[in-house]
BADRENMI-997364 format. One record per residue (C-alpha): x negated, z negated, y; chain; residue number from 1; residue in one letter. Coordinates in steps of 0.001 Angstrom, whole numbers. Each point is the difference from the previous one (the first is absolute). Layout:
N
atom xx->X zz->Z yy->Y c->A k->NUM r->a
...
***
This chain:
246
atom xx->6657 zz->-6414 yy->2615 c->A k->1 r->x
atom xx->986 zz->3458 yy->-1155 c->A k->2 r->x
atom xx->3269 zz->554 yy->-1783 c->A k->3 r->x
atom xx->1381 zz->3011 yy->-1870 c->A k->4 r->x
atom xx->3561 zz->373 yy->-1411 c->A k->5 r->x
atom xx->1353 zz->2514 yy->-2481 c->A k->6 r->x
atom xx->2728 zz->68 yy->-2602 c->A k->7 r->x
atom xx->-1302 zz->-612 yy->-3544 c->A k->8 r->x
atom xx->-640 zz->3555 yy->-1133 c->A k->9 r->x
atom xx->-481 zz->1102 yy->-3608 c->A k->10 r->x
atom xx->-3625 zz->1090 yy->-564 c->A k->11 r->x
atom xx->-304 zz->1224 yy->3623 c->A k->12 r->x
atom xx->-2520 zz->2469 yy->1463 c->A k->13 r->x
atom xx->-3530 zz->-992 yy->1086 c->A k->14 r->x
atom xx->993 zz->-524 yy->3643 c->A k->15 r->x
atom xx->2133 zz->-2971 yy->-1063 c->A k->16 r->x
atom xx->-3164 zz->-1726 yy->-1271 c->A k->17 r->x
atom xx->-1929 zz->1041 yy->3072 c->A k->18 r->x
atom xx->2583 zz->-1913 yy->2032 c->A k->19 r->x
atom xx->-194 zz->-3030 yy->-2298 c->A k->20 r->x
atom xx->-3776 zz->-20 yy->398 c->A k->21 r->x
atom xx->202 zz->316 yy->3791 c->A k->22 r->x
atom xx->1998 zz->-3215 yy->505 c->A k->23 r->x
atom xx->-280 zz->-3709 yy->-713 c->A k->24 r->x
atom xx->3589 zz->-453 yy->-1197 c->A k->25 r->x
atom xx->2103 zz->2668 yy->-1677 c->A k->26 r->x
atom xx->3731 zz->-599 yy->-260 c->A k->27 r->x
atom xx->2106 zz->1686 yy->-2726 c->A k->28 r->x
atom xx->3235 zz->477 yy->1917 c->A k->29 r->x
atom xx->2566 zz->-538 yy->-2758 c->A k->30 r->x
atom xx->2877 zz->-1866 yy->1657 c->A k->31 r->x
atom xx->1634 zz->3121 yy->1477 c->A k->32 r->x
atom xx->2440 zz->2478 yy->-1448 c->A k->33 r->x
atom xx->-1313 zz->2289 yy->-2716 c->A k->34 r->x
atom xx->177 zz->3652 yy->1046 c->A k->35 r->x
atom xx->183 zz->2741 yy->-2575 c->A k->36 r->x
atom xx->-2532 zz->2831 yy->-20 c->A k->37 r->x
atom xx->-2764 zz->-2130 yy->1447 c->A k->38 r->x
atom xx->-3217 zz->-1161 yy->-1597 c->A k->39 r->x
atom xx->1085 zz->-3362 yy->-1418 c->A k->40 r->x
atom xx->857 zz->1363 yy->-3465 c->A k->41 r->x
atom xx->-1983 zz->3240 yy->-81 c->A k->42 r->x
atom xx->-3166 zz->1834 yy->835 c->A k->43 r->x
atom xx->-1669 zz->3342 yy->-596 c->A k->44 r->x
atom xx->-2567 zz->1152 yy->-2596 c->A k->45 r->x
atom xx->-1342 zz->3359 yy->-1174 c->A k->46 r->x
atom xx->1941 zz->1977 yy->-2587 c->A k->47 r->x
atom xx->-1007 zz->2606 yy->-2551 c->A k->48 r->x
atom xx->-234 zz->3468 yy->1488 c->A k->49 r->x
atom xx->-764 zz->-1245 yy->3512 c->A k->50 r->x
atom xx->1973 zz->-1752 yy->2722 c->A k->51 r->x
atom xx->1362 zz->-3522 yy->-188 c->A k->52 r->x
atom xx->2854 zz->-1931 yy->-1477 c->A k->53 r->x
atom xx->1622 zz->-3378 yy->603 c->A k->54 r->x
atom xx->-392 zz->-3055 yy->-2173 c->A k->55 r->x
atom xx->3409 zz->-1579 yy->724 c->A k->56 r->x
atom xx->725 zz->-3407 yy->-1488 c->A k->57 r->x
atom xx->3592 zz->-45 yy->-1390 c->A k->58 r->x
atom xx->2012 zz->-2833 yy->1558 c->A k->59 r->x
atom xx->3119 zz->-1985 yy->-831 c->A k->60 r->x
atom xx->3092 zz->854 yy->2019 c->A k->61 r->x
atom xx->189 zz->-1983 yy->3209 c->A k->62 r->x
atom xx->2073 zz->-132 yy->3153 c->A k->63 r->x
atom xx->-1033 zz->1815 yy->3111 c->A k->64 r->x
atom xx->-806 zz->-3294 yy->1781 c->A k->65 r->x
atom xx->-2358 zz->-1292 yy->-2733 c->A k->66 r->x
atom xx->-3318 zz->-1175 yy->1380 c->A k->67 r->x
atom xx->-3264 zz->1276 yy->-1423 c->A k->68 r->x
atom xx->-824 zz->-3423 yy->-1467 c->A k->69 r->x
atom xx->3162 zz->93 yy->-2094 c->A k->70 r->x
atom xx->-349 zz->3524 yy->-1452 c->A k->71 r->x
atom xx->-436 zz->-44 yy->-3805 c->A k->72 r->x
atom xx->-1437 zz->2583 yy->-2340 c->A k->73 r->x
atom xx->2019 zz->1152 yy->-3034 c->A k->74 r->x
atom xx->147 zz->-2546 yy->-2834 c->A k->75 r->x
atom xx->-1496 zz->2257 yy->-2664 c->A k->76 r->x
atom xx->-2930 zz->1149 yy->2147 c->A k->77 r->x
atom xx->-3446 zz->-834 yy->-1310 c->A k->78 r->x
atom xx->-2092 zz->484 yy->3128 c->A k->79 r->x
atom xx->-3334 zz->776 yy->-1675 c->A k->80 r->x
atom xx->1573 zz->2639 yy->-2256 c->A k->81 r->x
atom xx->1953 zz->1504 yy->2840 c->A k->82 r->x
atom xx->-3045 zz->419 yy->2277 c->A k->83 r->x
atom xx->-2163 zz->1384 yy->-2796 c->A k->84 r->x
atom xx->2611 zz->2629 yy->-924 c->A k->85 r->x
atom xx->-60 zz->1162 yy->3581 c->A k->86 r->x
atom xx->-3771 zz->337 yy->-26 c->A k->87 r->x
atom xx->107 zz->2730 yy->-2634 c->A k->88 r->x
atom xx->-1984 zz->2411 yy->2172 c->A k->89 r->x
atom xx->-2956 zz->-2414 yy->305 c->A k->90 r->x
atom xx->85 zz->-1011 yy->-3654 c->A k->91 r->x
atom xx->112 zz->3638 yy->-1156 c->A k->92 r->x
atom xx->-3008 zz->787 yy->2214 c->A k->93 r->x
atom xx->-1905 zz->-3238 yy->-664 c->A k->94 r->x
atom xx->-3160 zz->1757 yy->-1211 c->A k->95 r->x
atom xx->-231 zz->1726 yy->3392 c->A k->96 r->x
atom xx->437 zz->-3189 yy->1982 c->A k->97 r->x
atom xx->-3275 zz->-1936 yy->377 c->A k->98 r->x
atom xx->1843 zz->-3229 yy->858 c->A k->99 r->x
atom xx->2811 zz->247 yy->-2530 c->A k->100 r->x
atom xx->-971 zz->-2887 yy->-2299 c->A k->101 r->x
atom xx->-846 zz->-2292 yy->2909 c->A k->102 r->x
atom xx->3311 zz->621 yy->1751 c->A k->103 r->x
atom xx->2209 zz->210 yy->-3087 c->A k->104 r->x
atom xx->-1280 zz->-3316 yy->-1340 c->A k->105 r->x
atom xx->495 zz->-1662 yy->3385 c->A k->106 r->x
atom xx->3580 zz->1253 yy->265 c->A k->107 r->x
atom xx->802 zz->-1087 yy->-3546 c->A k->108 r->x
atom xx->-1407 zz->-3479 yy->577 c->A k->109 r->x
atom xx->1912 zz->-236 yy->3267 c->A k->110 r->x
atom xx->3387 zz->1142 yy->-1312 c->A k->111 r->x
atom xx->258 zz->-1523 yy->-3449 c->A k->112 r->x
atom xx->334 zz->-3673 yy->1114 c->A k->113 r->x
atom xx->2724 zz->736 yy->2568 c->A k->114 r->x
atom xx->3314 zz->-1388 yy->-1302 c->A k->115 r->x
atom xx->2156 zz->-251 yy->3159 c->A k->116 r->x
atom xx->3133 zz->2074 yy->414 c->A k->117 r->x
atom xx->-150 zz->-257 yy->3825 c->A k->118 r->x
atom xx->-1483 zz->3142 yy->1558 c->A k->119 r->x
atom xx->-1407 zz->-1849 yy->3005 c->A k->120 r->x
atom xx->-1807 zz->-2491 yy->-2259 c->A k->121 r->x
atom xx->-1416 zz->2847 yy->-2130 c->A k->122 r->x
atom xx->-1255 zz->1800 yy->3093 c->A k->123 r->x
atom xx->-1491 zz->-3196 yy->1442 c->A k->124 r->x
atom xx->-1976 zz->-567 yy->-3175 c->A k->125 r->x
atom xx->-1213 zz->3589 yy->-50 c->A k->126 r->x
atom xx->-979 zz->-70 yy->3660 c->A k->127 r->x
atom xx->-1857 zz->-3309 yy->-328 c->A k->128 r->x
atom xx->-1825 zz->1003 yy->-3170 c->A k->129 r->x
atom xx->-1123 zz->3390 yy->1327 c->A k->130 r->x
atom xx->-1112 zz->-1688 yy->3210 c->A k->131 r->x
atom xx->-2194 zz->-2368 yy->-1969 c->A k->132 r->x
atom xx->-1301 zz->2878 yy->-2083 c->A k->133 r->x
atom xx->-1053 zz->1795 yy->3170 c->A k->134 r->x
atom xx->-1662 zz->-3085 yy->1458 c->A k->135 r->x
atom xx->2634 zz->-723 yy->2671 c->A k->136 r->x
atom xx->344 zz->-3701 yy->781 c->A k->137 r->x
atom xx->2908 zz->182 yy->2463 c->A k->138 r->x
atom xx->2722 zz->-2632 yy->-426 c->A k->139 r->x
atom xx->3150 zz->1670 yy->-1353 c->A k->140 r->x
atom xx->3489 zz->-1452 yy->-300 c->A k->141 r->x
atom xx->3651 zz->1026 yy->-19 c->A k->142 r->x
atom xx->2008 zz->-557 yy->3174 c->A k->143 r->x
atom xx->2846 zz->-1506 yy->-2042 c->A k->144 r->x
atom xx->-2213 zz->-2985 yy->-923 c->A k->145 r->x
atom xx->-597 zz->-1055 yy->3610 c->A k->146 r->x
atom xx->3470 zz->-410 yy->1533 c->A k->147 r->x
atom xx->-656 zz->2123 yy->3095 c->A k->148 r->x
atom xx->2593 zz->-157 yy->2746 c->A k->149 r->x
atom xx->1369 zz->3428 yy->885 c->A k->150 r->x
atom xx->2608 zz->-1095 yy->2595 c->A k->151 r->x
atom xx->-1787 zz->1856 yy->2809 c->A k->152 r->x
atom xx->-269 zz->3339 yy->-1845 c->A k->153 r->x
atom xx->1871 zz->2629 yy->1990 c->A k->154 r->x
atom xx->-1739 zz->3240 yy->-1040 c->A k->155 r->x
atom xx->-2310 zz->1269 yy->-2738 c->A k->156 r->x
atom xx->-3325 zz->-1011 yy->1513 c->A k->157 r->x
atom xx->1190 zz->-3552 yy->627 c->A k->158 r->x
atom xx->-349 zz->-986 yy->-3684 c->A k->159 r->x
atom xx->-3780 zz->351 yy->207 c->A k->160 r->x
atom xx->-83 zz->-1733 yy->3379 c->A k->161 r->x
atom xx->1929 zz->-3025 yy->-1172 c->A k->162 r->x
atom xx->-2040 zz->-393 yy->-3178 c->A k->163 r->x
atom xx->-3240 zz->391 yy->1959 c->A k->164 r->x
atom xx->1077 zz->-2570 yy->2566 c->A k->165 r->x
atom xx->966 zz->-2522 yy->-2639 c->A k->166 r->x
atom xx->-3333 zz->460 yy->-1782 c->A k->167 r->x
atom xx->-1960 zz->-510 yy->3214 c->A k->168 r->x
atom xx->-1472 zz->3513 yy->-80 c->A k->169 r->x
atom xx->-2211 zz->1307 yy->2776 c->A k->170 r->x
atom xx->71 zz->3560 yy->-1277 c->A k->171 r->x
atom xx->2568 zz->2043 yy->-1961 c->A k->172 r->x
atom xx->-1154 zz->3196 yy->-1754 c->A k->173 r->x
atom xx->2474 zz->2585 yy->-1267 c->A k->174 r->x
atom xx->-465 zz->3387 yy->-1643 c->A k->175 r->x
atom xx->-149 zz->2589 yy->2764 c->A k->176 r->x
atom xx->3003 zz->1875 yy->-1404 c->A k->177 r->x
atom xx->2385 zz->-2719 yy->1211 c->A k->178 r->x
atom xx->-1115 zz->-109 yy->3607 c->A k->179 r->x
atom xx->3405 zz->979 yy->1444 c->A k->180 r->x
atom xx->1592 zz->-3183 yy->-1351 c->A k->181 r->x
atom xx->-1879 zz->-2368 yy->2269 c->A k->182 r->x
atom xx->281 zz->-1264 yy->3569 c->A k->183 r->x
atom xx->-3522 zz->-824 yy->1181 c->A k->184 r->x
atom xx->1242 zz->-2070 yy->2907 c->A k->185 r->x
atom xx->1762 zz->-2447 yy->-2327 c->A k->186 r->x
atom xx->-3242 zz->-509 yy->-1927 c->A k->187 r->x
atom xx->-2000 zz->-289 yy->3177 c->A k->188 r->x
atom xx->2294 zz->-2703 yy->1427 c->A k->189 r->x
atom xx->-408 zz->-1895 yy->-3282 c->A k->190 r->x
atom xx->-3789 zz->171 yy->224 c->A k->191 r->x
atom xx->-302 zz->2347 yy->-2985 c->A k->192 r->x
atom xx->-2116 zz->3139 yy->72 c->A k->193 r->x
atom xx->1861 zz->2909 yy->-1565 c->A k->194 r->x
atom xx->-2295 zz->2414 yy->-1866 c->A k->195 r->x
atom xx->332 zz->2812 yy->-2515 c->A k->196 r->x
atom xx->-1961 zz->952 yy->-3092 c->A k->197 r->x
atom xx->-841 zz->3681 yy->-355 c->A k->198 r->x
atom xx->-1565 zz->1025 yy->-3346 c->A k->199 r->x
atom xx->-2595 zz->2713 yy->111 c->A k->200 r->x
atom xx->621 zz->3060 yy->-2127 c->A k->201 r->x
atom xx->-1035 zz->-847 yy->-3544 c->A k->202 r->x
atom xx->-552 zz->2896 yy->-2341 c->A k->203 r->x
atom xx->-1301 zz->-41 yy->-3566 c->A k->204 r->x
atom xx->18 zz->2370 yy->-2924 c->A k->205 r->x
atom xx->3156 zz->-84 yy->-2133 c->A k->206 r->x
atom xx->-1278 zz->2152 yy->-2848 c->A k->207 r->x
atom xx->742 zz->3625 yy->804 c->A k->208 r->x
atom xx->3205 zz->-564 yy->1938 c->A k->209 r->x
atom xx->623 zz->293 yy->3710 c->A k->210 r->x
atom xx->-572 zz->-3417 yy->1548 c->A k->211 r->x
atom xx->3096 zz->-2168 yy->354 c->A k->212 r->x
atom xx->-602 zz->-2623 yy->2735 c->A k->213 r->x
atom xx->1273 zz->-3555 yy->174 c->A k->214 r->x
atom xx->1062 zz->-403 yy->-3609 c->A k->215 r->x
atom xx->251 zz->-3427 yy->-1626 c->A k->216 r->x
atom xx->-3124 zz->-2142 yy->-220 c->A k->217 r->x
atom xx->207 zz->743 yy->-3725 c->A k->218 r->x
atom xx->-1129 zz->3575 yy->701 c->A k->219 r->x
atom xx->-2822 zz->-1174 yy->2267 c->A k->220 r->x
atom xx->-1318 zz->-2369 yy->-2659 c->A k->221 r->x
atom xx->156 zz->2562 yy->-2841 c->A k->222 r->x
atom xx->-2018 zz->2531 yy->1972 c->A k->223 r->x
atom xx->-2337 zz->-2303 yy->1941 c->A k->224 r->x
atom xx->-325 zz->-3260 yy->-1873 c->A k->225 r->x
atom xx->-198 zz->-3496 yy->1356 c->A k->226 r->x
atom xx->-3217 zz->132 yy->2052 c->A k->227 r->x
atom xx->687 zz->3356 yy->1646 c->A k->228 r->x
atom xx->3544 zz->-1141 yy->834 c->A k->229 r->x
atom xx->-1399 zz->-3134 yy->1646 c->A k->230 r->x
atom xx->-2150 zz->2236 yy->2208 c->A k->231 r->x
atom xx->3005 zz->2142 yy->838 c->A k->232 r->x
atom xx->1860 zz->-3077 yy->1211 c->A k->233 r->x
atom xx->-2333 zz->-6 yy->3021 c->A k->234 r->x
atom xx->1088 zz->3481 yy->1129 c->A k->235 r->x
atom xx->2389 zz->-872 yy->2779 c->A k->236 r->x
atom xx->113 zz->-986 yy->3640 c->A k->237 r->x
atom xx->2178 zz->-2501 yy->1831 c->A k->238 r->x
atom xx->1400 zz->1359 yy->3266 c->A k->239 r->x
atom xx->1326 zz->-2024 yy->2904 c->A k->240 r->x
atom xx->3495 zz->756 yy->1321 c->A k->241 r->x
atom xx->-1382 zz->1430 yy->3234 c->A k->242 r->x
atom xx->-2274 zz->2418 yy->-1852 c->A k->243 r->x
atom xx->2773 zz->1265 yy->-2213 c->A k->244 r->x
atom xx->2399 zz->437 yy->2934 c->A k->245 r->x
atom xx->-2247 zz->1864 yy->2440 c->A k->246 r->x
***
C-alpha cells in the first residue's frame, strides 16, 4: 500500500495532484503547528503585465502554537468572491482562454457551497473535489481525524514514518524536494520503501507572457482544460532512495 502525506495546501500546484494520484492513501497533515508563509493559506497565479502574484486567504489572529486544523479564515470573508477577485487576470482575458468557461464554472460550483470557517476543512474540500474532477480515486483524509500516535517522532522525517507505519504502508512517496528530511534506514527497518516523486518539466502557453512554472492548479486548468490536465498528471517518475542518492 502506497501512502503520501502533505499539509492541506490552498489550490496547490499540479505536482500535488500527481502525488495524490501516485498513492493509495493521501493524508492531509493538519494536526501540526501552522507555519506562516507556507502554502496552507496561499498559492500563486498569473497577474496582469506578466509574472505572478499570491492569492493569500486572510486569517483570524491566532497564537503561534495553533495547529493547522484550528486556523480560521476571517469572519467577513466570502470565499467564492475572494477567489474570483484574485482571478482578475484570467477573467479579463477570458476570450483568449479556450478553457475559460469550463474552468470558471467548475471553480464557481466548487466554491459557492463551502460554508466552513476552518481553513483546513476548506482546503480538504477543494483538494477532494479537484481530485474527483481529475479522475483521481485515491482515499484522502485529514490526519486529525485518525488519532495517530506521534510519541516516537524525534525529527522532521519521523512524522511521515509514524503515520505510514500506523497505516500499514509498504511504500511512502514524498515530493523529491524534501529528500533531506528523511532517514532511509528507519523506513527500511520498518519494512517501508522510501521513494520520491519527480515531476517532469511541464510547459504550456500562458498567452504572450514568459512561462511561469508550477503555479496553482487553477492556472493549469484555465490554460489546458480538464482532459489535457488529466494527461499532464502522468508526467512524473517515482525514484527509489538509492537512485536519488547515488
